[in-house]
Residue frames as qw, qx, qy, qz and C-alpha x, y, z in Angstrom:
[[0.120, 0.358, -0.882, 0.281, 124.71, -129.18, 73.77],
 [0.621, -0.292, -0.685, -0.245, 122.81, -132.25, 74.88],
 [0.500, -0.635, 0.219, -0.547, 121.27, -131.98, 78.35],
 [0.189, 0.215, -0.917, 0.277, 122.64, -134.23, 81.07],
 [0.399, -0.388, -0.822, -0.121, 120.20, -136.43, 82.96],
 [0.230, -0.440, -0.549, 0.673, 119.95, -134.14, 86.01],
 [0.129, 0.202, -0.131, -0.962, 118.90, -131.23, 83.78],
 [0.381, -0.181, -0.724, -0.545, 116.26, -133.44, 82.15],
 [0.352, -0.424, -0.790, 0.267, 114.91, -134.45, 85.55],
 [0.085, -0.386, -0.299, 0.869, 114.68, -130.82, 86.65],
 [0.210, 0.104, -0.382, -0.894, 112.95, -129.81, 83.41],
 [0.510, -0.172, -0.687, -0.488, 110.35, -132.59, 83.44],
 [0.113, -0.012, -0.830, 0.546, 109.78, -132.94, 87.19],
 [0.425, 0.093, 0.251, -0.865, 106.30, -131.38, 87.15],
 [0.731, 0.150, -0.381, -0.545, 104.97, -134.22, 84.98],
 [0.264, 0.224, -0.922, 0.173, 106.26, -137.05, 87.17],
 [0.731, -0.436, -0.430, -0.302, 103.98, -139.50, 88.93],
 [0.609, -0.726, 0.249, -0.199, 104.52, -140.20, 92.62],
 [0.934, -0.136, 0.229, 0.239, 106.72, -143.21, 91.87],
 [0.643, 0.564, 0.043, 0.515, 108.72, -141.29, 89.28],
 [0.135, -0.890, 0.186, -0.393, 109.31, -138.48, 91.80],
 [0.806, -0.526, 0.270, 0.019, 110.77, -141.08, 94.16],
 [0.863, 0.201, 0.187, 0.424, 113.12, -142.29, 91.45],
 [0.328, 0.802, -0.012, 0.500, 114.10, -138.73, 90.55],
 [0.423, -0.847, 0.212, -0.241, 114.85, -137.88, 94.16],
 [0.887, -0.313, 0.274, 0.199, 117.03, -140.95, 94.61],
 [0.741, 0.423, 0.149, 0.500, 119.00, -140.25, 91.42],
 [0.096, 0.891, -0.063, 0.438, 119.54, -136.60, 92.35],
 [0.513, -0.764, 0.334, -0.206, 120.92, -137.54, 95.76],
 [0.709, -0.343, 0.606, 0.112, 122.70, -140.79, 94.82],
 [0.682, 0.659, -0.168, -0.269, 123.58, -140.51, 91.12],
 [0.081, 0.622, -0.779, -0.018, 126.96, -142.16, 91.75],
 [0.407, -0.066, 0.889, -0.201, 125.22, -145.34, 92.93],
 [0.671, 0.491, 0.357, -0.426, 122.23, -145.22, 90.57],
 [0.404, 0.691, -0.458, -0.386, 124.51, -145.13, 87.54],
 [0.192, 0.362, -0.910, -0.061, 125.59, -148.70, 88.18],
 [0.481, 0.112, 0.746, -0.447, 122.24, -150.24, 89.15],
 [0.041, -0.192, -0.824, -0.531, 120.13, -152.27, 86.77],
 [0.401, -0.363, -0.261, -0.800, 116.42, -151.51, 86.55],
 [0.721, -0.392, -0.568, -0.071, 115.47, -154.26, 89.01],
 [0.560, -0.212, -0.453, 0.661, 117.90, -153.08, 91.68],
 [0.007, 0.167, -0.033, 0.985, 116.95, -149.43, 91.27],
 [0.546, -0.408, -0.416, -0.602, 113.26, -150.30, 91.56],
 [0.728, -0.372, -0.548, 0.177, 113.88, -152.38, 94.70],
 [0.431, -0.057, -0.325, 0.840, 116.06, -149.67, 96.27],
 [0.147, -0.187, -0.052, -0.970, 113.54, -146.90, 95.65],
 [0.266, 0.243, 0.795, -0.488, 110.48, -149.02, 96.44],
 [0.578, 0.455, -0.039, -0.677, 108.70, -148.91, 93.08],
 [0.888, 0.229, 0.399, -0.015, 108.00, -151.42, 90.32],
 [0.521, -0.172, 0.529, 0.648, 110.47, -152.16, 87.55],
 [0.315, 0.629, 0.581, 0.409, 107.91, -150.94, 85.00],
 [0.130, -0.965, -0.178, 0.145, 107.85, -147.57, 86.79],
 [0.464, -0.576, 0.376, 0.559, 111.62, -147.30, 86.34],
 [0.452, 0.202, 0.656, 0.570, 111.31, -148.11, 82.63],
 [0.133, 0.841, 0.481, 0.210, 108.54, -145.52, 82.17],
 [0.320, -0.865, 0.017, 0.387, 110.66, -142.97, 84.03],
 [0.474, -0.266, 0.515, 0.662, 113.49, -143.45, 81.52],
 [0.288, 0.509, 0.656, 0.477, 111.02, -143.01, 78.66],
 [0.099, -0.924, -0.355, 0.099, 109.58, -139.88, 80.30],
 [0.362, -0.727, 0.221, 0.540, 113.06, -138.37, 80.27],
 [0.515, 0.754, -0.216, -0.345, 113.36, -139.01, 76.53],
 [0.153, -0.481, 0.848, 0.160, 115.56, -142.10, 76.54],
 [0.613, 0.144, -0.628, -0.458, 114.87, -145.17, 74.39],
 [0.839, -0.307, -0.444, -0.074, 114.96, -147.36, 77.48],
 [0.641, -0.761, 0.089, 0.042, 116.54, -147.84, 80.87],
 [0.832, -0.073, 0.159, 0.527, 119.94, -149.02, 79.50],
 [0.385, 0.611, 0.133, 0.679, 120.31, -145.75, 77.57],
 [0.344, -0.876, -0.028, -0.337, 119.39, -143.74, 80.66],
 [0.813, -0.525, 0.108, 0.226, 121.94, -145.62, 82.75],
 [0.714, 0.226, 0.152, 0.645, 124.64, -144.99, 80.13],
 [0.084, 0.802, 0.099, 0.583, 123.79, -141.29, 80.26],
 [0.613, -0.783, 0.040, -0.097, 124.19, -141.37, 84.03],
 [0.864, -0.229, 0.152, 0.422, 127.54, -143.13, 83.75],
 [0.525, 0.500, 0.139, 0.675, 128.83, -140.65, 81.18],
 [0.179, -0.883, -0.073, -0.427, 127.75, -137.75, 83.40],
 [0.665, -0.730, 0.149, -0.040, 129.53, -138.99, 86.52],
 [0.917, 0.192, -0.095, 0.337, 132.61, -140.47, 84.88],
 [0.461, 0.440, -0.230, 0.735, 134.71, -137.40, 85.55],
 [0.363, -0.698, 0.058, -0.615, 133.02, -136.45, 88.82],
 [0.887, -0.415, -0.196, -0.043, 133.62, -139.39, 91.11],
 [0.156, -0.781, 0.572, -0.196, 136.33, -139.14, 93.72],
 [0.375, 0.285, -0.879, 0.071, 138.43, -142.17, 94.62],
 [0.242, -0.005, 0.769, -0.592, 136.34, -142.66, 97.76],
 [0.679, 0.299, 0.143, -0.656, 133.12, -142.66, 95.72],
 [0.593, 0.389, -0.646, -0.281, 134.64, -145.18, 93.31],
 [0.107, 0.170, -0.931, 0.305, 135.35, -147.55, 96.17],
 [0.445, 0.171, 0.567, -0.671, 131.75, -147.20, 97.39],
 [0.691, 0.390, -0.216, -0.569, 130.39, -147.86, 93.89],
 [0.443, 0.336, -0.829, -0.069, 132.56, -150.97, 93.54],
 [0.139, -0.058, 0.860, -0.488, 131.32, -152.26, 96.87],
 [0.572, 0.300, 0.374, -0.665, 127.72, -151.90, 95.71],
 [0.704, 0.512, -0.190, -0.454, 128.16, -153.32, 92.21],
 [0.418, 0.467, -0.778, -0.045, 130.87, -155.99, 92.29],
 [0.924, -0.254, -0.246, -0.147, 130.58, -159.57, 93.49],
 [0.203, -0.782, 0.545, -0.226, 133.01, -159.55, 96.43],
 [0.835, -0.215, 0.500, -0.084, 132.96, -163.36, 96.50],
 [0.778, 0.238, 0.441, 0.379, 134.31, -163.63, 92.95],
 [0.005, -0.858, 0.115, 0.501, 136.26, -160.47, 92.19],
 [0.334, -0.282, 0.714, 0.547, 138.41, -162.23, 89.59],
 [0.298, 0.453, 0.790, 0.287, 135.41, -163.13, 87.44],
 [0.078, 0.887, 0.368, -0.267, 133.81, -159.70, 87.94],
 [0.130, -0.763, 0.293, 0.560, 136.90, -157.79, 86.84],
 [0.287, -0.160, 0.781, 0.530, 137.83, -160.04, 83.90],
 [0.275, 0.593, 0.748, 0.118, 134.25, -160.12, 82.64],
 [0.052, 0.910, 0.188, -0.366, 134.09, -156.34, 82.84],
 [0.209, -0.583, 0.507, 0.599, 137.37, -155.97, 80.94],
 [0.317, 0.147, 0.843, 0.409, 136.17, -158.33, 78.21],
 [0.206, 0.779, 0.586, -0.085, 132.94, -156.34, 77.91],
 [0.039, -0.852, 0.082, 0.516, 134.86, -153.08, 77.49],
 [0.238, -0.303, 0.711, 0.589, 136.90, -154.57, 74.64],
 [0.272, 0.445, 0.825, 0.219, 133.72, -155.82, 72.96],
 [0.102, 0.882, 0.368, -0.275, 132.06, -152.39, 73.30],
 [0.153, -0.690, 0.357, 0.611, 135.17, -150.72, 71.90],
 [0.271, -0.028, 0.820, 0.503, 135.17, -153.04, 68.90],
 [0.228, 0.648, 0.726, 0.018, 131.46, -152.45, 68.28],
 [0.074, 0.947, 0.222, -0.221, 131.95, -148.69, 68.19],
 [0.542, -0.371, 0.339, 0.673, 135.35, -148.43, 66.52],
 [0.431, 0.848, -0.014, -0.308, 135.89, -145.87, 63.77],
 [0.854, 0.016, 0.345, 0.389, 138.07, -147.80, 61.32],
 [0.465, 0.767, 0.111, 0.428, 138.65, -144.77, 59.12],
 [0.260, -0.918, 0.226, -0.198, 139.99, -142.79, 62.07],
 [0.822, -0.395, 0.369, 0.178, 142.21, -145.74, 62.97],
 [0.772, 0.362, 0.274, 0.444, 143.66, -145.92, 59.45],
 [0.186, 0.907, -0.013, 0.379, 144.21, -142.16, 59.42],
 [0.539, -0.791, 0.285, -0.043, 146.02, -142.41, 62.76],
 [0.872, -0.111, 0.350, 0.324, 148.31, -145.18, 61.45],
 [0.603, 0.594, 0.201, 0.493, 149.21, -143.21, 58.32],
 [0.082, -0.948, 0.072, -0.298, 149.74, -140.01, 60.30],
 [0.688, -0.643, 0.323, 0.094, 152.09, -141.71, 62.77],
 [0.841, 0.112, 0.336, 0.408, 154.05, -143.37, 59.96],
 [0.460, 0.673, 0.182, 0.549, 154.50, -140.03, 58.20],
 [0.357, -0.930, -0.086, 0.031, 155.33, -137.98, 61.29],
 [0.370, 0.720, -0.416, 0.414, 158.56, -136.06, 61.59],
 [0.098, 0.236, -0.783, 0.567, 158.51, -136.66, 65.34],
 [0.596, -0.462, -0.577, -0.313, 156.04, -138.51, 67.57],
 [0.084, -0.331, 0.571, -0.747, 155.40, -137.20, 71.09],
 [0.552, -0.355, -0.735, -0.172, 153.46, -139.65, 73.27],
 [0.126, -0.337, 0.407, -0.840, 151.73, -138.07, 76.26],
 [0.663, -0.437, -0.553, -0.252, 149.89, -139.98, 78.97],
 [0.029, -0.490, 0.515, -0.703, 149.86, -138.67, 82.52],
 [0.595, -0.278, 0.494, -0.571, 148.96, -140.30, 85.83],
 [0.773, 0.014, 0.620, -0.135, 147.34, -143.73, 85.21],
 [0.749, 0.653, 0.066, -0.092, 147.66, -143.24, 81.44],
 [0.029, -0.805, 0.581, 0.121, 151.45, -143.09, 81.82],
 [0.620, -0.177, 0.762, 0.065, 151.61, -146.89, 81.69],
 [0.702, 0.580, 0.413, -0.001, 149.99, -146.78, 78.25],
 [0.314, 0.924, -0.213, -0.057, 152.32, -144.07, 76.93],
 [0.328, -0.634, 0.695, 0.085, 155.37, -145.96, 78.25],
 [0.725, 0.116, 0.678, 0.039, 154.20, -149.19, 76.61],
 [0.614, 0.757, 0.223, 0.012, 153.56, -147.51, 73.28],
 [0.088, 0.925, -0.366, -0.053, 156.81, -145.57, 73.46],
 [0.570, -0.437, 0.687, 0.113, 158.83, -148.68, 74.27],
 [0.720, 0.260, 0.621, 0.168, 157.70, -150.61, 71.19],
 [0.466, 0.876, 0.109, 0.059, 157.76, -147.66, 68.81],
 [0.165, -0.890, 0.414, 0.095, 161.18, -146.71, 70.13],
 [0.730, -0.209, 0.613, 0.218, 162.58, -150.11, 69.14],
 [0.615, 0.384, 0.575, 0.381, 161.94, -149.44, 65.48],
 [0.244, 0.847, 0.230, 0.413, 161.84, -145.65, 65.12],
 [0.525, -0.045, -0.269, 0.806, 164.22, -142.90, 66.18],
 [0.051, -0.380, -0.121, -0.916, 161.66, -140.09, 66.17],
 [0.575, -0.568, -0.547, -0.219, 159.67, -141.14, 69.26],
 [0.110, 0.309, -0.516, 0.792, 159.59, -139.24, 72.53],
 [0.461, -0.567, -0.683, 0.002, 157.59, -140.24, 75.59],
 [0.065, -0.617, 0.133, -0.773, 156.59, -137.13, 77.53],
 [0.499, -0.277, -0.724, 0.387, 156.92, -137.55, 81.30],
 [0.271, -0.798, -0.191, -0.503, 155.39, -135.51, 84.11],
 [0.640, -0.139, -0.506, 0.561, 158.06, -135.50, 86.77],
 [0.166, -0.289, -0.281, 0.900, 157.65, -131.79, 87.41],
 [0.306, 0.669, 0.488, -0.469, 154.71, -129.42, 87.00],
 [0.342, 0.792, -0.141, -0.485, 156.08, -127.56, 83.98],
 [0.352, -0.383, 0.767, 0.376, 158.16, -130.33, 82.47],
 [0.583, 0.473, 0.659, 0.043, 155.45, -131.48, 80.06],
 [0.362, 0.919, 0.118, -0.105, 155.58, -128.15, 78.24],
 [0.197, -0.763, 0.539, 0.299, 159.37, -128.05, 78.34],
 [0.531, -0.105, 0.806, 0.239, 159.48, -131.42, 76.57],
 [0.470, 0.581, 0.623, 0.233, 157.14, -130.33, 73.79],
 [0.112, -0.726, -0.021, 0.678, 158.49, -126.79, 73.61],
 [0.028, 0.461, -0.537, -0.706, 159.65, -127.08, 70.00],
 [0.446, 0.347, 0.824, 0.046, 156.79, -129.20, 68.67],
 [0.221, 0.523, -0.147, -0.810, 155.53, -127.94, 65.32],
 [0.748, 0.446, -0.125, -0.475, 154.31, -128.72, 61.81],
 [0.620, 0.390, -0.677, -0.072, 155.01, -132.29, 60.75],
 [0.038, 0.204, -0.858, 0.469, 155.06, -133.48, 64.36],
 [0.613, -0.384, -0.555, -0.410, 152.36, -135.57, 66.04],
 [0.220, -0.307, 0.651, -0.658, 151.24, -135.42, 69.66],
 [0.586, -0.224, -0.741, -0.239, 149.59, -138.72, 70.62],
 [0.226, -0.343, 0.479, -0.776, 147.69, -137.92, 73.82],
 [0.511, -0.251, -0.818, -0.081, 146.04, -140.48, 76.09],
 [0.128, -0.134, 0.533, -0.825, 143.64, -139.64, 78.90],
 [0.432, -0.405, -0.760, -0.268, 140.61, -141.22, 80.55],
 [0.458, -0.736, -0.075, -0.494, 138.37, -140.15, 83.42],
 [0.028, -0.920, -0.226, 0.319, 139.28, -138.35, 85.53],
 [0.654, 0.652, 0.088, 0.375, 140.80, -136.43, 82.60],
 [0.601, -0.335, -0.051, 0.723, 144.19, -134.79, 83.04],
 [0.140, 0.946, 0.164, -0.240, 143.97, -131.02, 82.69],
 [0.243, -0.680, 0.486, 0.492, 147.64, -130.81, 81.72],
 [0.470, 0.120, 0.783, 0.390, 147.08, -133.25, 78.88],
 [0.302, 0.810, 0.501, 0.024, 144.27, -131.05, 77.51],
 [0.048, -0.942, 0.105, 0.314, 146.44, -127.95, 77.76],
 [0.416, -0.410, 0.652, 0.483, 149.39, -129.68, 76.13],
 [0.463, 0.425, 0.719, 0.295, 147.17, -130.67, 73.21],
 [0.165, 0.943, 0.263, -0.119, 146.01, -127.08, 72.88],
 [0.242, -0.782, 0.384, 0.427, 149.63, -125.90, 72.82],
 [0.490, -0.090, 0.750, 0.434, 150.58, -128.51, 70.20],
 [0.399, 0.677, 0.597, 0.161, 147.70, -127.50, 67.95],
 [0.021, 0.970, 0.033, -0.239, 148.60, -123.84, 68.27],
 [0.316, -0.629, 0.564, 0.432, 152.14, -124.75, 67.17],
 [0.559, 0.501, -0.418, -0.511, 150.84, -126.49, 64.04],
 [0.056, -0.228, 0.972, -0.013, 151.31, -130.10, 65.15],
 [0.636, -0.168, -0.555, -0.509, 148.75, -132.84, 64.50],
 [0.349, -0.295, 0.684, -0.569, 147.02, -134.19, 67.60],
 [0.598, -0.110, -0.744, -0.277, 145.74, -137.74, 68.01],
 [0.407, -0.378, 0.481, -0.678, 143.60, -138.38, 71.08],
 [0.496, -0.116, -0.858, -0.061, 142.96, -141.78, 72.64],
 [0.256, -0.131, 0.482, -0.828, 140.09, -141.39, 75.09],
 [0.210, 0.202, 0.929, -0.228, 136.75, -142.87, 76.11],
 [0.285, 0.700, 0.639, -0.142, 134.08, -140.72, 74.47],
 [0.361, 0.546, 0.334, 0.678, 133.53, -138.14, 71.75],
 [0.247, -0.900, -0.206, -0.293, 132.38, -135.72, 74.46],
 [0.736, -0.474, -0.102, 0.473, 135.64, -135.94, 76.42],
 [0.018, -0.944, 0.136, 0.299, 137.90, -132.87, 76.51],
 [0.468, -0.364, 0.663, 0.457, 140.66, -134.95, 74.89],
 [0.477, 0.451, 0.694, 0.296, 138.47, -135.70, 71.87],
 [0.149, 0.944, 0.259, -0.138, 137.62, -132.01, 71.64],
 [0.150, -0.842, 0.382, 0.349, 141.31, -131.18, 71.20],
 [0.588, -0.161, 0.725, 0.321, 142.13, -134.05, 68.84],
 [0.364, 0.457, -0.448, -0.677, 142.47, -133.80, 65.07],
 [0.603, 0.068, -0.752, -0.259, 142.10, -137.60, 65.00],
 [0.583, -0.381, 0.409, -0.589, 139.96, -139.30, 67.65],
 [0.517, 0.074, -0.852, -0.042, 140.42, -142.91, 68.79],
 [0.595, -0.425, 0.200, -0.653, 137.80, -144.08, 71.27],
 [0.526, 0.035, -0.841, 0.121, 138.14, -146.99, 73.68],
 [0.632, -0.635, -0.232, -0.379, 135.91, -147.83, 76.62],
 [0.239, 0.311, -0.711, 0.584, 137.42, -147.53, 80.07],
 [0.640, -0.554, -0.465, -0.257, 135.86, -148.39, 83.39],
 [0.219, -0.645, 0.481, -0.551, 136.19, -147.69, 87.07],
 [0.807, -0.152, -0.569, 0.044, 137.20, -150.72, 89.12],
 [0.609, -0.607, -0.314, 0.404, 137.19, -149.68, 92.74],
 [0.204, -0.865, 0.056, 0.456, 139.81, -146.93, 93.12],
 [0.344, -0.357, 0.603, 0.625, 141.64, -147.79, 89.89],
 [0.550, 0.547, -0.152, -0.612, 141.01, -147.49, 86.16],
 [0.769, 0.111, 0.611, 0.150, 140.55, -150.41, 83.80],
 [0.226, 0.750, -0.325, -0.530, 142.54, -149.53, 80.70],
 [0.617, -0.027, 0.760, 0.201, 142.48, -152.91, 78.95],
 [0.569, 0.688, 0.447, 0.052, 140.53, -151.69, 75.92],
 [0.153, 0.954, -0.207, -0.153, 142.80, -148.65, 75.31],
 [0.403, -0.533, 0.705, 0.239, 145.82, -150.94, 75.54],
 [0.659, 0.275, 0.686, 0.137, 144.23, -153.20, 72.93],
 [0.436, 0.885, 0.157, -0.044, 143.78, -150.22, 70.57],
 [0.105, -0.849, 0.484, 0.185, 147.45, -149.30, 71.06],
 [0.606, -0.171, 0.753, 0.192, 148.40, -152.91, 70.27],
 [0.628, 0.597, 0.494, 0.073, 146.41, -152.66, 67.04],
 [0.208, 0.961, -0.134, -0.124, 148.16, -149.40, 66.11],
 [0.328, -0.657, 0.648, 0.203, 151.60, -150.92, 66.70],
 [0.646, 0.097, 0.738, 0.167, 150.80, -154.05, 64.67],
 [0.529, 0.784, 0.323, -0.006, 149.32, -152.00, 61.82],
 [0.060, 0.928, -0.332, -0.160, 152.40, -149.77, 61.72],
 [0.500, -0.418, 0.733, 0.194, 154.60, -152.85, 61.72],
 [0.681, 0.394, 0.608, 0.104, 152.77, -154.35, 58.76],
 [0.400, 0.911, 0.091, -0.053, 153.21, -151.12, 56.78],
 [0.166, 0.835, -0.522, 0.048, 156.98, -151.16, 57.29],
 [0.981, -0.165, 0.082, -0.062, 157.60, -154.92, 57.47],
 [0.793, 0.405, -0.211, 0.402, 161.04, -154.95, 55.80],
 [0.077, 0.687, -0.363, 0.625, 162.39, -152.22, 58.06],
 [0.711, -0.511, 0.251, -0.412, 160.94, -153.89, 61.17],
 [0.996, 0.023, -0.045, 0.071, 162.42, -157.26, 60.22],
 [0.603, 0.513, -0.308, 0.528, 165.89, -155.81, 59.70],
 [0.215, -0.683, 0.338, -0.611, 165.73, -153.92, 63.00],
 [0.832, -0.401, 0.230, -0.307, 164.75, -156.97, 65.01],
 [0.924, 0.224, -0.191, 0.245, 167.42, -159.10, 63.37],
 [0.318, 0.582, -0.392, 0.638, 169.98, -156.60, 64.65],
 [0.506, -0.571, 0.287, -0.579, 168.29, -156.49, 68.05],
 [0.981, -0.160, -0.037, -0.108, 168.33, -160.29, 68.36],
 [0.749, 0.349, -0.326, 0.460, 172.08, -160.32, 67.71],
 [0.008, 0.588, -0.378, 0.715, 172.64, -157.64, 70.34],
 [0.746, -0.445, 0.142, -0.475, 170.38, -159.36, 72.88],
 [0.983, -0.007, -0.155, 0.098, 172.24, -162.64, 72.37],
 [0.566, 0.474, -0.350, 0.577, 175.67, -161.02, 72.58],
 [0.042, -0.458, 0.424, -0.780, 174.93, -159.19, 75.81],
 [0.268, -0.209, -0.910, 0.238, 172.83, -161.91, 77.50],
 [0.307, -0.224, 0.034, -0.924, 169.74, -159.71, 77.73],
 [0.806, -0.193, -0.109, -0.549, 167.38, -162.65, 78.20],
 [0.645, -0.341, 0.663, -0.168, 167.49, -165.90, 80.15],
 [0.126, 0.257, -0.880, -0.378, 168.45, -169.03, 78.24],
 [0.660, -0.121, -0.477, -0.568, 165.77, -171.52, 77.22],
 [0.579, -0.131, -0.772, 0.228, 166.66, -173.74, 80.20],
 [0.445, -0.825, -0.247, -0.246, 165.70, -170.95, 82.55],
 [0.740, -0.469, -0.052, 0.479, 169.24, -170.77, 83.95],
 [0.100, 0.975, -0.141, -0.141, 171.23, -167.59, 83.82],
 [0.810, 0.417, -0.199, 0.362, 174.54, -167.74, 82.03],
 [0.539, -0.813, 0.135, 0.173, 177.44, -167.39, 84.48],
 [0.285, 0.809, -0.513, -0.041, 181.06, -166.56, 83.66],
 [0.907, 0.099, -0.386, 0.140, 183.36, -169.56, 83.35],
 [0.731, -0.613, -0.027, 0.298, 185.78, -170.28, 86.20],
 [0.589, -0.259, 0.206, 0.737, 188.62, -167.82, 86.08],
 [0.256, 0.567, 0.442, 0.646, 186.78, -165.53, 83.66],
 [0.092, -0.069, -0.267, 0.957, 186.57, -161.88, 84.64],
 [0.042, 0.674, 0.734, -0.071, 183.12, -160.65, 85.60]]
């Protein structure tokens, strides 16, 4: 298993220069803040030159400071409490232009996801979902919004979709009790990873079901339990999670599945449009709700 950055620091500490020892000490005591500093800011904070920071990263065996910072971020991703996240956001975000900071960060996560996407895994996931006897979609806590979104659109066109909720402690396992061969568990989780999601995936695999995991890194516990891994970059924005890139991957899955069953989708939505019109599901184009005529029963 690859060493985390703190283990590397401990192992190589005897060879550090005075400036590198200062950097090491700061990282060991403030790794949550250091993970989101660029080389210039870290150098200024510690009181060393930027070149000393770059040499420190090289001394630890990284190709450069950006790689070292990514290693720090991966290490802490599942360790930070909500309070620490707020402190990190305060130190790293532009409080005068939060809108730009957040939207720029979201766009960057989508770009990084696209750069690292495994298209073969994506195609395998699409084919597996299309051929599934039943599809169980599991996303707990913040990931529940993603599972609900995916379940809503799949449920419009397929009858074999179940969104697994977490209203009670044991209810997740009750809902997947009879999962088995031919079924697919599509599990979604990002830092801080849900332990129940990991255990549910383990149960599904033991029962012979196929597991698809949508998560942030190959080293995540979700990826470790997944037969098919889909990776999307997430980020910590203050106390909340940015899940824009995972949502984009789900959008791509839904569109790809739609293309593969175009005739069936078209027929289904023709029926839905008739029902929506008959029961006034949506507002009219004028933006005015349709009201019963005078004397008409409501």
